[in-house]
C-alpha positions in Angstrom: -57.7 161.1 10.8 -59.1 158.3 8.8 -55.7 157.4 6.4 -58.0 154.6 4.7 -60.4 157.3 3.3 -57.3 159.5 2.5 -55.6 156.6 0.5 -58.6 156.3 -1.4 -58.7 159.7 -2.6 -55.2 160.0 -3.1 -55.5 156.9 -5.5 -58.3 158.4 -7.3 -56.5 161.8 -7.7 -53.2 159.7 -8.8 -55.4 157.4 -11.4 -57.1 160.4 -12.9 -53.6 162.5 -13.4 -52.0 159.2 -14.9 -54.8 158.6 -17.4 -55.1 162.4 -18.5 -51.3 162.8 -19.0 -51.0 159.3 -20.3 -53.4 160.4 -23.0 -51.7 163.8 -23.6 -48.3 162.2 -24.3 -49.8 159.6 -26.5 -51.4 162.4 -28.3 -48.0 163.7 -29.0 -46.4 160.3 -30.0 -45.0 159.5 -26.4 -45.5 156.3 -24.8 -48.2 156.4 -21.9 -45.7 155.6 -19.4 -43.9 159.0 -19.9 -47.2 160.8 -19.4 -47.7 159.0 -16.0 -44.1 159.3 -14.9 -44.6 163.0 -15.6 -47.9 163.1 -13.7 -46.3 161.8 -10.7 -43.7 164.5 -10.8 -46.3 167.3 -11.0 -48.5 165.6 -7.9 -45.1 166.3 -6.0 -43.7 169.5 -4.4 -42.2 170.3 -8.0 -45.6 171.8 -9.1 -48.8 171.0 -6.8 -46.8 171.5 -3.4 -45.3 174.7 -4.8 -48.4 176.0 -6.5 -51.0 174.9 -4.1 -49.2 174.1 -0.8 -52.6 174.0 0.9 -54.2 171.3 -1.0 -51.1 169.3 -1.2 -50.6 169.1 2.6 -54.4 167.9 2.6 -54.0 165.7 -0.4 -50.8 164.0 0.7 -50.2 164.6 4.4 -46.8 163.1 5.7 -48.5 160.7 8.0 -50.2 158.9 5.1 -47.3 158.4 2.7 -46.5 155.2 4.5 -49.5 153.7 3.5 -49.2 154.9 -0.2 -45.6 153.7 -0.2 -46.4 150.0 1.2 -49.2 150.0 -1.8 -46.9 151.1 -4.4 -44.0 148.9 -3.4 -46.5 145.7 -3.5 -47.2 146.6 -7.1 -43.6 147.5 -7.8 -42.5 143.8 -6.7 -45.3 142.2 -8.8 -44.2 144.4 -11.8 -40.5 143.6 -11.5 -41.3 140.0 -11.3 -43.3 140.4 -14.6 -40.4 142.3 -16.1 -38.2 139.0 -15.2 -40.7 136.8 -16.5 -40.4 138.7 -20.0 -36.6 138.3 -20.1 -35.9 135.1 -22.3 -32.1 134.3 -22.8 -33.1 132.7 -26.3 -33.4 136.1 -27.6 -29.6 137.0 -27.0 -28.6 133.5 -29.0 -30.3 135.0 -32.0 -28.0 137.7 -32.6 -24.7 136.2 -31.4 -21.7 138.6 -31.5 -23.8 142.1 -32.3 -26.1 141.2 -29.4 -23.2 140.0 -27.0 -20.8 142.9 -27.6 -23.4 145.6 -27.9 -25.0 144.7 -24.8 -21.7 144.4 -22.7 -20.3 147.9 -24.2 -23.5 149.4 -23.3 -23.2 148.5 -19.8 -19.3 149.0 -19.3 -19.0 152.6 -21.1 -21.7 154.3 -19.3 -20.6 152.7 -16.0 -17.2 153.9 -16.5 -18.2 157.5 -17.5 -20.8 157.3 -14.5 -18.0 156.4 -12.2 -15.8 159.0 -13.5 -18.4 161.8 -13.0 -18.6 160.8 -9.4 -15.2 161.8 -9.1 -16.6 165.5 -9.8 -19.9 165.1 -8.0 -19.1 163.3 -4.6 -17.4 166.4 -3.1 -20.1 168.6 -4.3 -23.5 166.6 -3.7 -22.4 163.9 -1.0 -20.7 164.0 2.1 -18.7 161.5 4.6 -21.8 159.6 5.6 -21.4 157.5 2.5 -18.3 156.3 1.0 -16.8 157.3 -2.3 -16.8 153.7 -3.7 -20.6 153.4 -2.7 -21.4 156.7 -4.5 -19.3 155.9 -7.7 -20.7 152.3 -8.1 -24.3 153.7 -7.9 -23.5 156.5 -10.3 -22.2 153.8 -12.7 -25.1 151.5 -12.2 -27.6 154.4 -12.7 -25.9 155.4 -16.0 -25.9 151.7 -17.1 -29.6 151.0 -16.7 -32.2 150.4 -19.8 -35.9 150.5 -19.2 -36.7 147.0 -20.7 -40.5 147.5 -20.1 -40.6 150.9 -21.5 -38.4 150.0 -24.5 -40.6 147.0 -25.2 -43.7 149.3 -25.3 -42.0 151.6 -27.7 -41.2 149.0 -29.8 -44.9 147.6 -29.9 -46.5 151.0 -30.2 -44.3 151.8 -33.5 -44.6 147.9 -34.7 -41.0 147.3 -34.5 -41.2 144.0 -32.7 -40.7 141.9 -35.7 -37.6 144.1 -36.9 -34.2 143.1 -36.7 -33.5 146.4 -35.0 -36.3 145.7 -32.4 -35.5 142.2 -31.8 -31.8 143.2 -31.2 -33.0 145.9 -28.9 -35.0 143.5 -26.8 -32.1 141.0 -26.5 -29.5 143.8 -25.4 -31.9 145.4 -23.1 -32.6 142.2 -21.4 -29.0 141.8 -20.6 -28.7 145.2 -19.6 -31.3 144.7 -16.8 -29.8 141.7 -15.8 -26.3 143.1 -15.3 -27.8 146.3 -14.0 -29.7 144.5 -11.2 -26.6 142.4 -10.3 -24.5 145.5 -9.9 -27.2 147.2 -7.9 -27.6 144.1 -5.6 -23.9 144.2 -4.9 -24.1 147.9 -4.2 -27.0 147.4 -1.7 -25.3 144.6 0.0 -22.2 146.7 0.4 -24.1 149.6 1.7 -26.1 147.5 4.3 -23.3 145.7 5.7 -22.5 146.8 8.8 -19.4 146.5 10.8 -19.7 144.2 13.6 -22.8 142.4 12.3 -22.4 140.7 9.0 -19.5 141.0 6.8 -20.0 141.9 3.3 -18.4 138.6 2.0 -21.2 136.7 4.2 -24.2 138.6 2.7 -22.5 138.1 -1.0 -21.9 134.2 -0.2 -25.6 134.0 0.9 -26.8 136.0 -2.1 -24.9 133.8 -4.3 -26.3 130.8 -3.0 -29.7 131.9 -2.9 -29.3 132.4 -6.8 -27.9 129.0 -7.3 -30.6 127.6 -5.2 -33.3 129.5 -7.5 -31.6 128.4 -10.6 -31.0 124.8 -9.9 -33.3 123.8 -7.1 -36.4 126.0 -7.7 -36.3 126.3 -11.4 -37.2 122.7 -12.3 -40.0 122.8 -9.7 -41.6 126.0 -11.5 -42.1 123.7 -14.6 -45.0 122.2 -12.9 -46.8 125.7 -13.4 -46.3 125.1 -16.9 -47.6 121.6 -16.9 -50.7 122.6 -14.9 -51.1 125.2 -17.6 -50.8 123.0 -20.7 -53.1 120.5 -19.0 -56.0 123.0 -18.2 -55.3 125.8 -20.5 -55.2 128.1 -17.9 -53.9 128.5 -14.1 -56.1 127.8 -11.4 -56.8 130.3 -8.6 -55.0 127.8 -6.3 -51.9 127.9 -8.8 -51.8 131.7 -9.0 -52.0 132.2 -5.3 -48.8 129.4 -5.0 -47.2 131.4 -7.7 -47.7 134.8 -5.8 -46.2 132.7 -2.4 -43.1 131.9 -4.8 -42.6 135.7 -5.6 -42.8 137.0 -2.3 -40.9 134.2 -0.7 -38.1 135.1 -3.0 -38.4 138.9 -2.4 -38.5 138.3 1.4 -35.3 136.0 0.9 -33.2 138.7 -0.8 -34.6 141.3 1.7 -33.2 139.1 4.6 -30.0 138.6 2.6 -29.6 142.3 2.9 -30.2 143.2 -0.7 -33.5 144.4 -1.7 -37.2 143.0 -2.2 -37.1 143.8 -5.9 -33.8 141.7 -6.4 -35.7 138.7 -5.0 -39.0 139.4 -7.3 -36.7 140.0 -10.6 -35.1 136.8 -9.8 -38.3 134.8 -9.5 -39.5 136.0 -12.8 -36.2 135.0 -14.4 -36.3 131.5 -13.5 -39.9 130.9 -14.4 -40.8 128.9 -17.5 -40.2 130.8 -20.8 -42.7 129.3 -23.1 -44.3 132.2 -25.0 -48.2 131.2 -24.2 -47.6 130.7 -20.6 -45.7 133.9 -20.2 -48.3 135.5 -22.0 -51.1 134.1 -19.7 -49.2 135.1 -16.5 -48.9 138.5 -18.1 -52.8 138.7 -18.9 -53.3 137.6 -15.1 -51.2 140.5 -13.6 -50.3 143.0 -16.0 -53.3 145.3 -16.2 -54.1 145.7 -12.4 -50.3 146.5 -11.9 -49.9 148.8 -14.8 -53.1 150.6 -14.4 -53.4 151.0 -10.6 -50.1 150.2 -8.9 -47.4 151.6 -11.0 -48.8 155.2 -11.2 -48.9 155.0 -7.3 -45.0 154.2 -7.4 -44.7 157.4 -9.7 -46.7 159.4 -7.6 -44.8 158.5 -4.5 -41.4 159.2 -6.6 -42.7 162.6 -7.5 -43.4 163.4 -3.9 -39.9 162.6 -2.9 -38.6 164.7 -6.1 -38.3 168.3 -5.8 -37.1 170.3 -8.9 -36.7 173.3 -6.4 -33.7 171.9 -5.0 -31.9 172.3 -8.2 -31.4 176.0 -8.0 -28.6 178.2 -9.1 -26.4 178.1 -12.1 -24.3 175.4 -10.6 -26.9 173.0 -9.6 -28.2 173.3 -13.3 -24.6 172.8 -14.3 -24.5 169.5 -12.3 -27.7 168.4 -13.7 -26.9 169.2 -17.2 -23.4 167.2 -16.8 -25.5 164.2 -15.7 -27.5 164.1 -18.4 -24.8 164.9 -21.0 -22.9 161.7 -19.5 -25.9 159.6 -19.2 -26.7 160.0 -23.1 -22.9 160.0 -24.5 -22.3 156.7 -22.5 -25.4 154.8 -23.1 -26.4 155.9 -26.8 -22.9 156.7 -28.1 -21.4 153.5 -26.3 -24.4 151.2 -27.8 -24.2 153.0 -31.1 -20.3 152.5 -31.8 -20.4 148.9 -30.4 -23.1 148.1 -32.8 -21.6 149.4 -36.0 -18.1 147.5 -34.9 -20.2 144.3 -34.9 -21.6 144.8 -38.4 -24.6 146.6 -38.0 -25.5 149.7 -40.4 -24.8 153.2 -39.1 -28.7 153.7 -39.2 -29.8 150.8 -37.3 -26.7 151.2 -34.9 -27.7 154.7 -34.0 -31.4 153.5 -33.5 -30.1 150.8 -31.3 -28.0 153.5 -29.3 -31.2 155.5 -29.1 -33.4 152.6 -27.8 -30.9 151.5 -25.2 -30.9 155.0 -23.8 -34.1 154.7 -22.5 -34.3 154.5 -18.8 -37.9 155.5 -17.6 -39.2 153.1 -14.7 -36.3 151.0 -14.1 -34.4 154.3 -13.5 -36.6 155.4 -11.0 -36.7 152.1 -9.1 -32.8 152.3 -8.9 -33.0 155.9 -7.6 -35.5 155.1 -4.9 -33.3 152.2 -3.7 -30.6 154.7 -3.7 -32.4 157.2 -1.7 -33.6 154.8 0.8 -30.1 153.4 1.4 -28.6 156.9 1.7 -26.2 156.6 -1.3 -27.3 159.7 -3.0 -29.0 162.8 -1.7 -32.5 164.2 -2.2 -31.0 166.9 -4.6 -29.0 164.3 -6.8 -32.3 162.2 -6.6 -34.2 165.0 -8.3 -31.3 165.7 -10.9 -31.3 161.9 -11.8 -34.9 161.9 -12.0 -34.7 164.5 -14.6 -32.2 162.6 -16.6 -34.5 159.6 -16.7 -37.3 161.8 -18.2 -35.2 163.5 -20.7 -33.6 160.1 -21.8 -36.9 158.5 -22.1 -38.6 161.4 -23.9 -36.1 161.7 -26.5 -36.4 158.1 -27.7 -39.4 158.3 -30.0 -38.7 161.6 -31.9 -35.2 160.6 -32.4 -36.1 157.3 -33.5 -38.6 158.4 -36.0 -36.0 160.9 -37.3 -33.0 158.4 -37.5 -34.8 155.2 -38.3 -38.4 155.7 -39.8 -40.9 152.9 -39.6 -41.3 152.7 -43.4 -37.5 151.9 -43.9 -37.2 148.9 -41.6 -37.7 145.5 -43.4 -39.6 142.9 -41.7 -37.4 140.1 -40.7 -38.1 136.6 -39.1 -34.9 136.1 -37.6 
């Protein structure tokens, strides 16, 4: 069987579905990425595999999925690097106490509620092969994450990037992403650390040393990329190739340290120079191919692992409903109350909670990691994917209801 031909056909079908559903969702005032996520789910056993199993088996034979997964993972490594690149610590300093309090509470409250929910779900949706500590920590981390890229796209589509609410949301989401990835790194190290090989503390010590090396050793060297950019007005092909090697080396280092490729790619983006023109240049170099071609492949691969049919019976849907309610209560409610306590108006506090409740792609990344390392079962994976879709889909209509665009003043903060 010629898997290269099958892969090309798969890519073509995925691109068509992603573009089509992306257009349809933009037509109902949703971000295009939501349509792409839904397209990926529908190409899997939840619809295509159920309605046309023969076509599904011919289009996505199990033996070919490793190729699709490999290509999508390369795309996600680059995409997560771009997410880290777009994060700017200076954004947090603009808002002082409001950003600091809200961002911390928006992690602590959903994390705590997620860990408490794990007490109920662990005996029902897990087994003895997974420790309760790993399960609870993962549930807490999954409830805490905010989809920084999707949130930024929503704000851009609604022309809210220059409003106080939009800028505060970006700052809080940036902190949430960094904190969420740190928590996830600890969970992966803890799960992967096997007795008799490497102890947990050695993995964590290695990860800490590597992080310090990236910030205090590699980060100053990366300033040379910005110097080259300022001198030429752009990066040469050799410079771009070297930049990619830095990203890949960082990703491989964290994988070797027992964490995950994506943490290294994210860290490489975080330590890059943050000058706006330089960041925009790098995004222009990589963003289109990554977002248009490679990220939809990841959505499709996630969809092929998601079977909504596994959520059958009233009890399973009750578990799914509990996950969605806890996720919204912790993230939206916690963020809103923290922002209000920091002096933000009720309307803007509610708008901030709605924005930080957006999960999208980042949630799917964390869920795939959880499934890969065996912390969550396929059934729980499907429930959490549904939660990611619901919390992301509700953002735009609720934001328009609570914080209409015309009522948000433009501020130079």
